MIDOSE-1310 file (N, C-alpha, C; in nm, 2 decimals, decimal comma, always signed):
residues 160
xxxx	+2,59/-3,96/+5,21/+2,45/-4,00/+5,22/+2,42/-4,01/+5,37; +2,29/-3,98/+5,40/+2,25/-3,98/+5,54/+2,23/-4,12/+5,59; +2,21/-4,14/+5,72/+2,20/-4,27/+5,78/+2,06/-4,32/+5,75; +1,97/-4,24/+5,69/+1,83/-4,29/+5,66/+1,83/-4,36/+5,52
xxxx	+1,94/-4,34/+5,44/+1,94/-4,39/+5,30/+1,88/-4,30/+5,20; +1,82/-4,19/+5,25/+1,76/-4,09/+5,16/+1,87/-3,99/+5,12; +1,89/-3,98/+4,99/+2,01/-3,91/+4,94/+1,99/-3,75/+4,95; +1,87/-3,70/+4,97/+1,85/-3,56/+4,97/+1,87/-3,50/+5,11
xxxx	+1,92/-3,58/+5,20/+1,94/-3,53/+5,34/+2,09/-3,56/+5,38; +2,15/-3,47/+5,44/+2,29/-3,49/+5,49/+2,29/-3,57/+5,62; +2,41/-3,59/+5,68/+2,42/-3,67/+5,80/+2,35/-3,60/+5,92; +2,32/-3,47/+5,91/+2,25/-3,41/+6,02/+2,10/-3,39/+6,00
xxxx	+2,06/-3,45/+5,88/+1,92/-3,44/+5,85/+1,87/-3,32/+5,77; +1,97/-3,24/+5,73/+1,94/-3,12/+5,65/+1,92/-3,15/+5,50; +1,82/-3,09/+5,44/+1,80/-3,11/+5,30/+1,91/-3,05/+5,22; +1,96/-3,12/+5,11/+2,06/-3,06/+5,03/+2,05/-3,12/+4,89
xxxx	+2,10/-3,05/+4,79/+2,10/-3,10/+4,65/+2,22/-3,21/+4,64; +2,19/-3,32/+4,59/+2,29/-3,43/+4,58/+2,40/-3,38/+4,49; +2,53/-3,41/+4,53/+2,64/-3,38/+4,44/+2,66/-3,49/+4,34; +2,64/-3,46/+4,21/+2,65/-3,56/+4,11/+2,78/-3,53/+4,02
xxxx	+2,86/-3,45/+4,07/+2,98/-3,41/+3,99/+3,08/-3,52/+3,96; +3,08/-3,63/+4,05/+3,16/-3,74/+4,02/+3,10/-3,85/+3,94; +2,97/-3,84/+3,92/+2,90/-3,94/+3,84/+2,93/-3,93/+3,69; +2,93/-4,04/+3,63/+2,96/-4,05/+3,48/+2,84/-3,99/+3,40
xxxx	+2,87/-3,93/+3,29/+2,77/-3,88/+3,20/+2,73/-4,01/+3,12; +2,60/-4,04/+3,13/+2,55/-4,16/+3,06/+2,41/-4,12/+2,99; +2,37/-4,20/+2,90/+2,24/-4,19/+2,84/+2,14/-4,24/+2,94; +2,04/-4,16/+2,96/+1,93/-4,19/+3,06/+1,80/-4,17/+3,00
xxxx	+1,70/-4,26/+3,04/+1,57/-4,25/+3,00/+1,47/-4,28/+3,12; +1,36/-4,21/+3,12/+1,26/-4,25/+3,22/+1,12/-4,24/+3,15; +1,03/-4,33/+3,18/+0,89/-4,32/+3,14/+0,80/-4,32/+3,26; +0,70/-4,24/+3,25/+0,60/-4,23/+3,36/+0,46/-4,24/+3,30
xxxx	+0,37/-4,28/+3,38/+0,23/-4,28/+3,33/+0,14/-4,23/+3,44; +0,01/-4,21/+3,40/-0,09/-4,17/+3,49/-0,22/-4,16/+3,41; -0,33/-4,11/+3,48/-0,46/-4,10/+3,41/-0,54/-3,99/+3,47; -0,64/-3,95/+3,40/-0,74/-3,87/+3,46/-0,88/-3,92/+3,42
xxxx	-0,96/-3,96/+3,52/-1,09/-4,01/+3,51/-1,19/-3,90/+3,51; -1,30/-3,92/+3,43/-1,40/-3,81/+3,42/-1,54/-3,87/+3,40; -1,64/-3,78/+3,40/-1,77/-3,83/+3,37/-1,78/-3,86/+3,22; -1,87/-3,95/+3,19/-1,89/-3,99/+3,05/-1,92/-3,87/+2,96
xxxx	-2,00/-3,78/+3,00/-2,03/-3,66/+2,92/-1,90/-3,58/+2,89; -1,81/-3,56/+2,99/-1,69/-3,49/+2,97/-1,60/-3,56/+2,88; -1,59/-3,70/+2,89/-1,51/-3,78/+2,80/-1,56/-3,76/+2,65; -1,69/-3,75/+2,63/-1,75/-3,73/+2,50/-1,71/-3,59/+2,44
xxxx	-1,72/-3,49/+2,53/-1,68/-3,35/+2,49/-1,54/-3,35/+2,44; -1,45/-3,41/+2,51/-1,31/-3,41/+2,48/-1,29/-3,50/+2,35; -1,34/-3,62/+2,35/-1,32/-3,71/+2,23/-1,38/-3,66/+2,11; -1,49/-3,58/+2,12/-1,55/-3,52/+2,00/-1,50/-3,39/+1,96
xxxx	-1,40/-3,33/+2,04/-1,34/-3,20/+2,01/-1,44/-3,09/+2,03; -1,53/-3,10/+2,13/-1,63/-2,99/+2,15/-1,59/-2,91/+2,27; -1,47/-2,92/+2,33/-1,44/-2,84/+2,45/-1,43/-2,69/+2,41; -1,49/-2,61/+2,49/-1,49/-2,46/+2,46/-1,35/-2,40/+2,46
xxxx	-1,26/-2,45/+2,53/-1,12/-2,39/+2,54/-1,03/-2,44/+2,43; -1,08/-2,54/+2,34/-0,99/-2,58/+2,23/-0,95/-2,73/+2,24; -0,84/-2,76/+2,17/-0,79/-2,90/+2,16/-0,73/-2,94/+2,29; -0,81/-3,00/+2,38/-0,77/-3,04/+2,51/-0,64/-3,13/+2,51
xxxx	-0,64/-3,23/+2,43/-0,53/-3,33/+2,43/-0,40/-3,26/+2,37; -0,42/-3,18/+2,27/-0,30/-3,12/+2,21/-0,24/-3,02/+2,30; -0,32/-2,94/+2,37/-0,27/-2,84/+2,46/-0,21/-2,91/+2,58; -0,27/-3,02/+2,63/-0,22/-3,09/+2,74/-0,08/-3,16/+2,71
xxxx	-0,07/-3,20/+2,58/+0,06/-3,26/+2,54/+0,17/-3,15/+2,55; +0,14/-3,03/+2,50/+0,24/-2,92/+2,50/+0,27/-2,89/+2,65; +0,17/-2,88/+2,73/+0,19/-2,85/+2,87/+0,28/-2,95/+2,94; +0,26/-3,08/+2,91/+0,34/-3,19/+2,96/+0,49/-3,17/+2,92
xxxx	+0,51/-3,13/+2,80/+0,65/-3,11/+2,75/+0,71/-2,99/+2,83; +0,63/-2,89/+2,84/+0,68/-2,77/+2,91/+0,71/-2,80/+3,06; +0,62/-2,88/+3,12/+0,64/-2,92/+3,26/+0,77/-3,00/+3,28; +0,80/-3,09/+3,19/+0,93/-3,16/+3,20/+1,05/-3,07/+3,19
xxxx	+1,04/-2,97/+3,11/+1,15/-2,87/+3,09/+1,16/-2,78/+3,21; +1,06/-2,76/+3,29/+1,06/-2,67/+3,41/+1,07/-2,75/+3,54; +1,10/-2,87/+3,54/+1,10/-2,95/+3,66/+1,19/-2,90/+3,77; +1,31/-2,86/+3,73/+1,41/-2,81/+3,83/+1,36/-2,67/+3,89
xxxx	+1,27/-2,60/+3,82/+1,21/-2,48/+3,88/+1,10/-2,51/+3,98; +1,04/-2,63/+3,97/+0,93/-2,66/+4,05/+0,97/-2,75/+4,17; +1,06/-2,84/+4,15/+1,10/-2,94/+4,26/+1,23/-2,89/+4,32; +1,23/-2,85/+4,44/+1,35/-2,77/+4,50/+1,49/-2,84/+4,48
xxxx	+1,50/-2,97/+4,49/+1,63/-3,03/+4,49/+1,66/-3,10/+4,36; +1,58/-3,08/+4,26/+1,61/-3,14/+4,12/+1,72/-3,05/+4,05; +1,81/-3,13/+3,98/+1,91/-3,06/+3,90/+1,85/-3,01/+3,77; +1,89/-2,90/+3,72/+1,85/-2,86/+3,59/+1,93/-2,95/+3,49
xxxx	+1,86/-3,01/+3,39/+1,92/-3,11/+3,31/+1,91/-3,07/+3,16; +2,00/-3,11/+3,08/+1,99/-3,09/+2,93/+1,90/-3,20/+2,87; +1,78/-3,18/+2,87/+1,68/-3,28/+2,82/+1,70/-3,29/+2,67; +1,71/-3,41/+2,62/+1,73/-3,43/+2,47/+1,60/-3,48/+2,40
xxxx	+1,50/-3,53/+2,48/+1,38/-3,57/+2,42/+1,27/-3,57/+2,53; +1,15/-3,52/+2,49/+1,03/-3,53/+2,57/+0,92/-3,57/+2,48; +0,85/-3,68/+2,51/+0,74/-3,72/+2,43/+0,62/-3,75/+2,53; +0,51/-3,68/+2,50/+0,39/-3,70/+2,59/+0,28/-3,76/+2,50
xxxx	+0,23/-3,87/+2,54/+0,12/-3,93/+2,47/-0,01/-3,93/+2,56; -0,12/-3,88/+2,50/-0,25/-3,89/+2,57/-0,34/-3,97/+2,49; -0,40/-4,07/+2,55/-0,48/-4,17/+2,48/-0,62/-4,17/+2,55; -0,72/-4,15/+2,47/-0,86/-4,16/+2,52/-0,89/-4,31/+2,56
xxxx	-0,94/-4,33/+2,68/-0,98/-4,46/+2,72/-1,12/-4,46/+2,77; -1,21/-4,52/+2,69/-1,35/-4,52/+2,72/-1,38/-4,60/+2,85; -1,29/-4,70/+2,88/-1,31/-4,78/+3,00/-1,29/-4,71/+3,13; -1,22/-4,59/+3,13/-1,21/-4,52/+3,26/-1,34/-4,45/+3,30
xxxx	-1,41/-4,38/+3,23/-1,37/-4,31/+3,11/-1,27/-4,20/+3,14; -1,18/-4,17/+3,05/-1,09/-4,06/+3,07/-0,97/-4,07/+2,97; -0,86/-4,02/+3,02/-0,74/-4,01/+2,94/-0,62/-4,08/+3,01; -0,55/-4,16/+2,94/-0,43/-4,22/+2,99/-0,31/-4,14/+2,94
xxxx	-0,21/-4,11/+3,02/-0,10/-4,02/+2,99/+0,03/-4,10/+3,01; +0,12/-4,09/+2,91/+0,25/-4,14/+2,92/+0,35/-4,04/+2,88; +0,46/-4,03/+2,95/+0,57/-3,94/+2,91/+0,70/-4,01/+2,91; +0,78/-3,99/+2,81/+0,92/-4,04/+2,79/+1,01/-3,92/+2,79
xxxx	+1,11/-3,93/+2,87/+1,21/-3,82/+2,88/+1,35/-3,88/+2,87; +1,44/-3,82/+2,79/+1,58/-3,87/+2,77/+1,67/-3,75/+2,80; +1,79/-3,79/+2,84/+1,90/-3,70/+2,85/+2,03/-3,78/+2,85; +2,14/-3,71/+2,83/+2,28/-3,76/+2,85/+2,33/-3,67/+2,96
xxxx	+2,34/-3,73/+3,08/+2,38/-3,65/+3,19/+2,43/-3,73/+3,31; +2,44/-3,67/+3,43/+2,49/-3,73/+3,55/+2,39/-3,77/+3,65; +2,26/-3,75/+3,61/+2,15/-3,79/+3,70/+2,03/-3,82/+3,61; +1,94/-3,89/+3,67/+1,82/-3,94/+3,59/+1,71/-3,84/+3,57
xxxx	+1,62/-3,88/+3,48/+1,51/-3,79/+3,44/+1,37/-3,84/+3,49; +1,37/-3,92/+3,60/+1,24/-3,97/+3,65/+1,15/-3,85/+3,69; +1,20/-3,75/+3,76/+1,12/-3,64/+3,80/+1,06/-3,56/+3,68; +1,14/-3,55/+3,58/+1,09/-3,48/+3,46/+0,98/-3,56/+3,39
xxxx	+0,99/-3,69/+3,39/+0,88/-3,77/+3,33/+0,75/-3,76/+3,42; +0,77/-3,77/+3,55/+0,66/-3,76/+3,64/+0,59/-3,62/+3,63; +0,67/-3,52/+3,62/+0,62/-3,38/+3,61/+0,55/-3,36/+3,48; +0,60/-3,42/+3,37/+0,53/-3,41/+3,24/+0,39/-3,47/+3,25
xxxx	+0,38/-3,59/+3,31/+0,25/-3,66/+3,32/+0,15/-3,57/+3,41; +0,21/-3,53/+3,52/+0,13/-3,45/+3,62/+0,08/-3,32/+3,55; +0,16/-3,25/+3,48/+0,13/-3,12/+3,42/+0,02/-3,15/+3,31; +0,04/-3,25/+3,23/-0,06/-3,29/+3,13/-0,20/-3,32/+3,19
xxxx	-0,20/-3,39/+3,30/-0,32/-3,43/+3,36/-0,39/-3,30/+3,42; -0,31/-3,22/+3,48/-0,36/-3,09/+3,54/-0,42/-3,00/+3,43; -0,36/-3,00/+3,31/-0,41/-2,92/+3,20/-0,54/-2,98/+3,15; -0,56/-3,11/+3,14/-0,69/-3,17/+3,10/-0,79/-3,12/+3,21
xxxx	-0,76/-3,13/+3,33/-0,85/-3,08/+3,44/-0,89/-2,94/+3,42; -0,79/-2,85/+3,40/-0,81/-2,71/+3,39/-0,90/-2,68/+3,27; -0,88/-2,74/+3,16/-0,96/-2,72/+3,04/-1,10/-2,77/+3,04; -1,12/-2,87/+3,14/-1,25/-2,93/+3,14/-1,33/-2,91/+3,27
xxxx	-1,27/-2,84/+3,36/-1,34/-2,82/+3,50/-1,47/-2,74/+3,49; -1,49/-2,67/+3,39/-1,62/-2,59/+3,38/-1,74/-2,69/+3,37; -1,71/-2,81/+3,31/-1,82/-2,91/+3,30/-1,81/-3,03/+3,39; -1,69/-3,04/+3,46/-1,67/-3,16/+3,54/-1,57/-3,13/+3,65
xxxx	-1,61/-3,09/+3,77/-1,52/-3,07/+3,88/-1,48/-3,19/+3,96; -1,54/-3,30/+3,92/-1,52/-3,43/+3,99/-1,41/-3,52/+3,93; -1,35/-3,47/+3,83/-1,24/-3,55/+3,76/-1,14/-3,59/+3,87; -1,08/-3,71/+3,84/-0,98/-3,76/+3,94/-0,85/-3,80/+3,86
xxxx	-0,74/-3,74/+3,92/-0,61/-3,77/+3,86/-0,55/-3,87/+3,95; -0,49/-3,97/+3,88/-0,43/-4,08/+3,96/-0,33/-4,17/+3,89; -0,28/-4,27/+3,96/-0,19/-4,37/+3,90/-0,06/-4,32/+3,85; -0,01/-4,20/+3,90/+0,11/-4,14/+3,84/+0,23/-4,22/+3,90
xxxx	+0,31/-4,27/+3,82/+0,42/-4,35/+3,86/+0,53/-4,37/+3,75; +0,65/-4,40/+3,79/+0,76/-4,43/+3,70/+0,74/-4,58/+3,65; +0,74/-4,60/+3,52/+0,73/-4,74/+3,47/+0,86/-4,79/+3,42; +0,95/-4,70/+3,38/+1,08/-4,74/+3,33/+1,18/-4,63/+3,37
xxxx	+1,30/-4,68/+3,41/+1,41/-4,59/+3,43/+1,54/-4,67/+3,39; +1,62/-4,61/+3,31/+1,74/-4,68/+3,27/+1,86/-4,58/+3,25; +1,98/-4,63/+3,27/+2,10/-4,55/+3,26/+2,15/-4,51/+3,40; +2,27/-4,49/+3,41/+2,33/-4,45/+3,54/+2,37/-4,57/+3,62
xxxx	+2,43/-4,55/+3,74/+2,48/-4,65/+3,83/+2,38/-4,75/+3,88; +2,26/-4,71/+3,90/+2,16/-4,80/+3,96/+2,10/-4,89/+3,85; +2,13/-4,86/+3,72/+2,08/-4,96/+3,62/+1,94/-4,94/+3,58; +1,88/-5,05/+3,54/+1,74/-5,05/+3,48/+1,64/-5,08/+3,59
xxxx	+1,53/-5,01/+3,58/+1,41/-5,04/+3,66/+1,29/-5,04/+3,57; +1,21/-5,15/+3,58/+1,08/-5,16/+3,51/+0,98/-5,20/+3,61; +0,87/-5,12/+3,61/+0,75/-5,15/+3,69/+0,68/-5,27/+3,64; +0,62/-5,35/+3,73/+0,55/-5,47/+3,69/+0,41/-5,43/+3,62
């Protein structure tokens, strides 16, 4: 580990993939969340199923699952992992107005799946944007964060 405490840099400050070969294989889980806010009219189009490109939430759910599976292709220093579960939930929230997104990712491996959960949420949100941008270019994606991480040497983390 570098003297900065950041594990993706070596002692000379060069980026590197962390060596997890000595870590134990354990059951690991991560949950991430986020949201996409939109105009009320856009919210109504999505919630009533009137989007011209199809089932916005269903397609975004699939995109989120695919995003989790492709994380190591997108984030340079992520390890490719044998993902055992990806669940992406999209919930209409009239209070935003918009969509709340949650992703749960599981594996049995030598490193955690926080990045996969974050990528799932991000990809799902971007897909909602892509499918709705024709009627609302002002949508805002935000609040993307890890809310739960468990398994491995560092133990359990739960956001407040």
